[in-house]
N, C-alpha and C positions, 0 to 999 in steps of 0.2 A: 766598085767591084762590086755585082751583084747576082745572086743566082737563084734558081726557079728550082727544084728540085718537087718532082709529085711522084709519089709512089703509089702505087697499083696494087694491092694486094692481089695474090694469085687466086685462079679459080678453086675451087674444093675439089681433093682427090677421098675423101671418105664425110658421112654425116660427122654434125659436130660432136655427137656422142663418142665416135670411133676414131674422133682425132688421136694420132698418136703424137708422141716426143718425138721428134727429127722424123717426119715420114716421107720414104723416098717413093710412096707411091706415087702413078701418075695421076694427071685428069679420071676423075670417073664421070660415068654419064652426063651426072649431071652438072658437075662441072665443064663439060663442052657445051650443054645448053645454055650455062648459066653465060661464057663467054662470046655466044651466038649474040644471046640477049641484049648483053650489054655494049657489043662492041660500036656498033654506032655513035654514043657518047666517048668510048676509049679508043676508037682508031685514031682520029685527030691528034691524040698523043704522039705519036712515029713520027709526027713533026719535029720533035724534040732533038737539040746538036748531038746528044750522048743520051743512049739506050743502054740499060741494064738490069741484070736479074740477079738473084740468087741462084745461087748453085743447086737448086732441087729439081727434077722432073717436070713438078707442077708448076710453077714459074718459068721456067724454060716454056714449056708447053703454050702458058696463056701468053707470055710475049709475044711467040710468034706467030699463036693463032689471030692477035694484032694487028702482028706487021710491023713490029717494035725492031725486031734480029738484032736482039740482046746481046751486049757481052756478057758473061757470067762473073761475078764479083765472089771471092771467097769469103771476104767481107760481110756480106751479105746473107751469110748460113745460118741456119736456126743456131738457136743456144747449142751448145755442147751438153745433151744431158748426161754422158755417160754412158753408166750402167741401165738407166731405165733409157734409154734410145728404142725407141718402138714401142713402148708401152703407153696406154691410154694412161689418163691420172687416175680414173678409179682401179686400171692393175697396179700401178705405182703404191699406191693407197694400201691397196687389200696385202700385199708385199712387206712394205715397210711404211707404218702408219706415223710413228714419230719422225720421222727422217723428213717423209712430205709433210708433215706439220713444219719444221724448222725450215723446211724450204720455202715453204708459203709464207711463213712468219720474217724471217732474217735474209734480206738480196744480196746479203756477203757470203752465206751459208753454202756448200756444194757436196750435199748429203750424198748425191748421186756419183762422186764421183769426175764428175764434167765442170763446168765453167758456172761461174755465179751470175747473178743478174747484172750486179752490177757492173761486172766485167764485158758482160751482154752488151748490154746498153753503152757503155764507153769503146766497145769495137765498132759498135752501128755508129757511133758519133762521131770516131773518129774516122771512117770511110765519108760520112757526111765533111766533115771538113776537110777533105784534103780532095773533095772536089776541083776540077780543075776550073776556073773563074774569068768570065767573059762579062762587061756591062751588058745584061741582059740572055746570060746564057739558059736555056733552058735543060732540063736531067727528067726522064724519068726511069722508075726503078720497079719491076714489078719484083715483088720479095712477099715470104712469107706473112701472113698474120704477126705473128710474133716478133718477127724486122720493125714493121710498119709501127707497132705500139712503143717497140723501145728506140723508135728515131724520134718520135712524140716524147718521151719522157724527156731524152737528150737534149728537146732543141727548145724545149719549154724550159728546161734547167728546174725538173719537177723532183719530189724525193723517188726512188727506185719504188717504195710500193704502190706507185699512182698505175705503174704498168699494169697490176691487178685491175684495174675498175676503165680499161679503155679497151672499149668492142671493139673490134675490125673484123665485118664481114668481106667475104671473099666478094674481089672484085669491086670492093669500094676502092677510093681515091682523099691521099688528105697531100695538101700541096706546103711544100715548108719556101718560104723565102728569106733570101741574105746570104752569110758569109761566115766561113770559120767561125763558127763558137757564139753567132747572132744571128741567129735566126726567132724566125716570124712562122706563128702559123696562120695559111691564108686557106678562110673559107669561102666559099665562091656559090651564090646560088644561082636560081634560072631566073635568066631577068626577065621581067615584065613587060608583056605587050600591054600596049594601049589600047 
């Protein structure tokens, strides 16, 4: 049994500096423009047998705009940030600097009262490991960049602290191949023309 899961990072709903924890805002104009520019490369992923998205408005809108008609998956929701929900990192730091420092230093900490980084990574990994498997099954999942980062950390069996070293841009893709706890990262380049 072999699976191919391609994650597509949702288009943006705000500028990078204005990103908020568990942001429920829809795509902004820049996000829509990005989807239109990326569509020629991403629309072919709609051929996947199974198409999913995280339950956020921007993930749903990204998937719908690309013709995926994705099914929302609660396990692909962003990390539960408790009382920091809706804050930018800067706002959380201004209000609770020592709590933010503890959260960044210890992946098991939950100073915000929500979900720890390790629990978040495990939740996303659990979703990945329970995908239906047929030989050659293809899946596409549109999710928040944070969810894509968590999936990579889980699939590569990296330390949770590696989460902070992964940069996932809107509409970028990563493909994981394998099955149930045995995942490989697949990087695909542009074919060379003779």
